[in-house]
C-alpha positions in Angstrom: 11.4 -9.8 -3.9 7.8 -8.7 -4.1 6.2 -6.3 -1.6 2.8 -5.7 -0.3 2.7 -2.2 1.1 0.5 0.1 3.1 0.8 3.8 2.2 -0.5 6.6 4.5 -1.4 10.0 3.1 0.5 12.9 4.6 -2.1 15.5 3.7 -5.0 13.3 4.9 -3.6 11.0 7.6 -6.7 8.9 7.9 -6.3 7.7 4.3 -4.4 4.5 3.5 -3.7 2.7 0.3 -2.7 -1.0 -0.1 -0.8 -2.3 -3.1 1.9 -4.7 -4.2 5.0 -4.2 -6.4 8.5 -5.5 -7.1 10.1 -2.0 -6.7 8.8 -0.2 -3.7 10.7 3.0 -4.1 9.7 3.4 -7.7 6.1 2.7 -6.9 6.0 5.2 -4.1 7.4 7.8 -6.5 4.6 7.0 -9.0 2.0 7.5 -6.3 3.5 10.8 -5.3 3.8 12.0 -8.9 0.0 11.4 -9.4 0.4 8.5 -11.8 -2.3 6.4 -10.0 -5.9 7.6 -10.3 -6.7 5.9 -6.9 -4.1 7.9 -4.9 -3.5 11.2 -6.8 -6.0 13.3 -4.7 -4.4 12.4 -1.4 -0.8 13.1 -2.2 1.9 13.1 -0.8 2.2 9.5 0.5 4.6 7.8 2.8 5.2 4.1 3.3 3.6 3.1 6.6 4.4 -0.6 6.4 5.6 -3.2 3.9 5.9 -6.9 3.8 8.4 -8.8 1.6 7.6 -12.1 -0.2 9.7 -14.3 -2.5 6.7 -15.0 -4.7 4.4 -12.5 -6.4 1.4 -14.7 -5.7 1.9 -14.4 -2.0 2.2 -10.6 -2.2 -1.0 -10.4 -4.2 -2.9 -12.7 -1.9 -1.8 -10.7 1.1 -2.8 -7.5 -0.7 -6.3 -8.9 -1.3 -6.6 -10.0 2.3 -5.6 -6.5 3.5 -8.3 -5.0 1.3 -11.0 -7.4 2.6 -13.3 -6.7 5.5 -11.3 -8.7 8.0 -8.1 -7.3 6.6 -9.3 -3.7 7.1 -10.0 -4.5 10.7 -6.5 -6.1 11.0 -4.9 -2.9 9.5 -6.8 -0.6 11.8 -5.8 -2.6 14.8 -2.2 -3.1 13.9 -1.2 -0.2 11.6 
């Protein structure tokens, strides 16, 4: 399975991060260990929501949608 996930910062609750991975727990650990430049200054993180897909292409497409203008509106409205 492949996952598109939305993380929420525990130290800055208004901050979210969207990504995709095949190992959600490992990826969350990497974000919390500061291994991602994009997320290291808002640590620690928690998984707010995740979506499971059988194909990596679907997970990547959904990640790109959530990062788009209309996807951001969708995230704010629903998550």
